[in-house]
N, C-alpha and C positions, 0 to 999 in steps of 0.2 A: 776274298772269294765270296763272302757272304753278302757283299755289297756290289757284286759284279755288274748287275744291271744298272745301278746308279752310276758307277764309274764309267760304264760304256756310254750312258746317256750324257754324262759330263763331257767326255772326250768327243762325242758326236757334235756337241755344240761348239767345241774348240775347232773341230775339223771344218765346220760350216763357215766359221769366221776366217779360218786359214785359207779355205778355198777362194773366198772373196779377195784376199790379199794376193794369192798366187795368180788368180785370174787377172787382176789389175796388172801384175808384172808381165804376164804372157801377152796381154793386149798391148801393153806399153812397148814390149819388144817387137810385136808385130808392126805397130805404127812406126817404131824406130827403123825397122827393116824397109818399110815403104819410103821413109825419109831418105835412107841411105841409097835407095834405088834411084832417087832423083839425081844424086851427085855422081854415082858410079855406074849408072845405067845397068843395074842388075835386077831388072824387074822380074824376070822369070824366077830367080832365086828368092828375091824379097817377097813376092806375092805367093808363089807356088809353095815354097817350103813353109812360110808362115801360116798360110791357110791350112796346109796339111797338118801342122802341129796343133793348131787351134781346133780343127775338126776332130782330130784323134782324141784330144782332151775332152771336149764337150760331149762327143758321142759316148766315150767311155763313162763319163760322169752320169749321163742320162740312162745308159743301158745297165750299168752295174751300180745301182744305187746302194749306198751304205756299205760298199765292199772295200773301199779304200784304194781301189785300183787306179783311180784317177790321180792319186798322189804320186804314184810311180810314173805314170804317163807325164804328169807335170814336170817331174824331175828330169825325165828323158827329154822333154820338150825344151826346158831351159838350156840343157847341154847342146841340143841341136841349134837353138837360136844363137848360141855362142859361135858354133861352127859356121853358121850362116853369116854372121857379122864379120868374122875373119875373112871369109871368102868375098863378101861384098866389098870390103875395104882393101882388097888385093893384098891380103897377107899381113894386115896390121895385127900383130900377135897380141898386142895389149888388150884387144877386145875379149881375150879370155877372162878378163876381170868381170865380164857380165855373168860368167858362171859363178863367180864368188857372190855377186849380188843375188843370183838365183838361190845359192846355197843359204844365204841369210834369210831369204823369204821362206825357204823350206823349214827353217827352224820352228816356225809357228805351228807346224804339224806335230812337233814333239815326237817324231818317229825317226829314229836313227837309220832305219832301213831304207828310207826314201833317198838317201845319199848314194846308195849302191848304183842305180841307173845313171845318175849324174857323173859319178866317179868313173864308172866303166866307159861310158861314151867319151868323156873327155880324154881319158888315158888312151883308149883305142884310136880316137881321132888324132890326137897329137902324135902318137907313136907311128901310126900308119902314114899320115900325111907328111910328117917330118922325114920319115925314111924315104918316101917317094920323091920328095923334093931333093933330099941328099943324093939319091940315085940319079935324078935329073942333072944335078950339078957335076957329080963325080963322073958320070958317063956321058955327059953332054947331050942329054935327051931334052929337047926344048919343051915338049909337051908335058913332061913331068915337072918342069920348072914353073909352069903356069898354073899350078894348083892353088896358088895364093895362100900358103900356110903361114909364111913369114916374109916380111919385106927384106929380111937379111938374105944373103946369097944362099945360105942354108944354116940350119941350127945343128951345132955339133952335139955329140953325145953328152958331154959334160953339162952343157947349158940345158939340154933337155932334161937330164936327171935332176938338176937343181930346180927347174921349173916344176917337174913332176912331184918332187918331194915337198916343195912349198905348197903346191895345190893339194897334195894328199894330206899334208899337215893341217891345212885349213879345213878340209872336209872332215878329218878325224876330230878336230876340235869342235866343229859344228855338230858332228854326230854325237860326241860325248855330251855336249851342252844340251842337245835335244833329248838324249837319254836321261840326263839328270833332271832336265826340266819336266820330262814325262813322269819321272819318279816322284818329283815334288808335286806335280799336278795330281798324280794318282793319290798321293798322300793327302793332299788338300781335298781331293774329291771324296776320299774316304772320311776325312774329318767333317766335311760338309754333309755327307750322307748320314754320318753318325749324329751330327747336330740336328739334321732334319728329322732323323728317326727319333731323337730325344724330344724334339719339339712335338712330333706327332704323338709320341708316347705321353708327353706332358699334357697335350690337349686331350687325349683320350683319358688320361688319369684324372684331369680336372672334370671332364664330363662324367666319369665314373664316380668321382667324389661327390659331385652334385646329385647324382642319382642316389647315392648312399644317404646324403643329407636329406633328400626328399623321401627317404624310407622305401626306395624302389630297390629292394634287395634281390629281385629276380632278373635284373638287367644283365644281358649276355655280354660278358667281357672276355675278349681273346687275349690271354696273357702270353707275352714273350718271355722266354726263359731267362733273358738278361735284364728284364724289367724289375729291378729291385723295388721301386716305388709301387709298381703294379701288384707285386706279391704282397707288399705291406697293406695296400688297400684291400686286396682280396681277403687277407687275414682279418682286417678290421671289419670288412663287410660280413664275413662269416660269423665273427663274434657278435656284431650288432644284430645280425639276422637271428642268431640263436637267442640272444637276449630279448629281442623284440618278440620272437615267437613264444619264448617262455613268459614274457610279460603279457602278451595277448592271450595266451592260454590261461594264465592266472586270473586275468581280468574276466575272461569268459567263464571261468570256474566260479569266481566270487560273485559276479553279477548274476549268473544263473541261479546259484544257491540262494542269494538274497531275494531275487524276484520270486522264485518258487516258494521261499519261506513266507513272503508277503501273501502269495496266493493261498497258502495253507492257513495263514492267520485269518484271512477273510472268509474262507470257505471250509474251515476245519470241522464245522458241526454238521455239514451236509456232504455225505460221501459221494453222491451223484454229481453235485456241482463241483466238488473238489476234484473228482476224477476227470471231468470234462475240461475244467480250467487248466489243470496241470498238463494233460496230454496235448491240448491245443497250443499251449505255450511252448512245449518241448518240440513239437513238429515245426513251428515257426522259428524257434531259436536255433535249432540245429539245421535248418534248411532242408528238412525231410519233406516227403510228400504226403504221408499218411501215418497214423499211429493209433494205438489203442491201449487202454489200461485195464488189465484184468485183475479182479479182486477175488480172493478166496472166500467162499462162504461154506460153513459147515451145516450140514443137515443130517442129523443122526450120525451114522457111522461113515457117511460119504462126504467128500469135499468137492465142491464145484468151483469152477472159475467163471465168474460173470464179467462180461464186457461192460464196465461201468462208464467209460468215457471213450469216445471215438471221434477222430478229426481227420479229414482227408481233403486234399486239394483246396485248402483255404475255406472250408465250410464245415459246419457241424453235421455229423452223420448220426442218424438214428438207426442203429443196428442192434438186433437182439441176437446175442450169441452166448451160449452157455454149454459147457461140457465138463466132463469129469477131469479132475486134476491130473489124471494119468494119461490123458489123450493128447495127441499132436505135439507139435514143436513147443507150444506154449506150456503144455503140461509137462513136457520133458524138462524145460527150463525151470519150472516151478519145483519139480521133484529134485533135480540135481542141484538147484540153487547156484548155478554157474551161468555166466554170460555166454550167449551163443550168437555168433556173427556169421551169417550165410551170404556169400557173394553170388551164388547161383541158386535160385529158388524156382520151383515149378511155376509156370505161367498162370495156372489156375489157383495157386495158393492164396494170393491176396484177393479177397472178395470185394473189398471196397475200391471201386474204380471211379474215375472222373466221368461226369456226364458230358464233358467237352471232347471226349475221344482221345485222351492222353494215353500213353503206353503204361502198362503195369510196371511198377518198380522192380528192380532185380537185386537190390541190397536190403537184407533183412537183419535187424538187430533185436535180440531178445535179452532184456535185463531183468534179473530177479529183484523184486521189491522185498527186502528182508531186513530183519534185525538179528541180533545174536540169539533171540528166542526162536526164530524160525521165519519161513516165508509168509508174506502177506498177499503177494500177487506177482504180476509180470507186466513190464512195459514192452510193447511191441512197436517198433518203428520201421517203416519201409521208405526207401529213397532211391533215386536214380543215380546219385553220386555216392562214392564210398564215405564211410564214417571214419573220422580221424581218431587216433588212439586217445588223445586228450578228451575228445567228446565221449568216448566209451567210459573213460575213468570218471568223467563228470557224472554220467548217468548212474554208474555204480555207486558213487558217493551219494548222489541224490536219492537212490533207491532206499538207503538206510533212513534218511529223513522222512521220505514219503511213507515208508512202512510204519514209522512211529505215528505219522499223521493219520494213516488209515486205521491203525489200532485205536487211536484217540477218537476218530470219527465213529468207529464201531462202538466203542465204549459210550460215547455220547448218545449214539442212537439207542443203545441198550438202556442207558440211564433214562433217556427220554421216554422209552417204552415203559420202564418200571415206574417212572414218575407219573405217566399218564394212567397206568394201571392203579397205582396207589391213589391217585387223585380220584379216579372213578370209584375205587373201593371206599375212599373217605366220603365221597358224596353219597354212595349207597348206605354207608354206616350212619351218616348224618340223617339220611331220610328215614332209616330204621329207628334212629333215636327219636326223631320227630314223631314218628308213628307211635313209638312206645310212650313218648310223653303225652301224646294225644290220648292214647289208650289209658294211660295212668290218670290223666285228668278226667276222662270219662268214668273210670273206675272210682275215682275219688268223689266225683259228682254222684255217682250211683250210691256209693257208701253213705254220703251225706244225706241223700234222699231216703235211703233205707233207714238211716238213723232218725231222720225227721219222722218218717212213717212209723218207726218203732216207738218214738216218743209219743206221737199222736195216738198210737195204738195203746201204749201203756196208759196214757191219760184217759183214753176211752174205756180201757179195762178198769181203771181206778174209778171212773165215773159210774160204770156199770156195777162195780162192786159196791160203791156207795148206794146206788139205787137199790141193789139187791139187799143190802143191809137194811135200808130204810123199809123196804117191802117186808123183810123178815120181822122188823120191829113192829110194823103195823100189824102184821098177821099175828104176831105173838100177843100184842095188846088186845086185839079183837078177840083172841081166843080166851084170854083171861077174863074179859068182860062177859063173855058168853057164859063162862062157868059161874 
């Protein structure tokens, strides 16, 4: 039953070939009737009955296509041709063998039911005409004796029964053979259909296997419940697809971590450059449309989130955005330190839009940038298409590395500020030392000058003292002389 259509199609092809054989027999019988008409002057019967049988057959075949009715008309026509030949040959009973020839031709239909019209017509014809001829002989009715059923004076009942049994036996054997032949044909048709189905499945399986070999794991494959090989291929496809997806995700994860690590290595000392390079890479790597990296900055008792890096629609964006760490979705993500994935966001939430008139994205992903010590900022990504789970896990893992890099960049910046301050202080101290040295040199010069002046003064004092002493001596000498 499951291959009913295939079997029907198979038998239809057999019926078409059988129709040609039976048509040849019918046309041959028609020509044979015309030939007998030349010898026995039975033109009305030969032409009239023959054309009627052929017309009935071909009209039925044309009118009731694919119904099989023409097979039964052909069976009846073969029986009628037999009756026609017996009549044309003035009761040559042996012409009933033409019915056997017709029965042999009908075997090609492989339909035991087509023997019913042939058998019924032959039996009714023989019984009725034999009885009429017998009545004509037994009751001396000349018109009854001219029906040309048999060239014998009449056929007795015993002879009729023997003929009927032999004919019936032949038809039964032909019908049984037709039935068995149809059974074998149906079996062969089922086998052929199964082989064709197996071939089709094999072709499909080969095509499916080629798709799998080419890593086309999304190929639509309609599986038949009896296709063991197809089930095995589907299982293999699913396993390979899972393995390929896992490998692709691992590659995505490892490549992304490595490349972001390289970005951190090159830009780790400059927080602004680091923020832009990381967010622009992530937007492109994840196939998003825009993104921003917010970094926490402490000012007194308040913490602010500053938009350090912004990238949208394949171009760098210069956007000033700063708000308290407790404000908005970004602030909530920062405070809770949990990933937030929104599939429906307000149309006016995303402020960075394309100058080319593209629509605002509707998928928003917020990833906290944190270490075990606490949060350092938030990654915000917006996209038209959904984010995959492995992409979210990648960003969460990346957030830990990025937080350490931000801490390092902040420390480097603080260290740089301290270094610059210390350098400035050292220069100021050096200048002060130079000034002190100059002052000391000037003081030393002054002291030396004062010492020199003191020495000169002492020499002058000594000279004056000597002069005074001399004057005193002179004065004393003069005084004594005077006395």
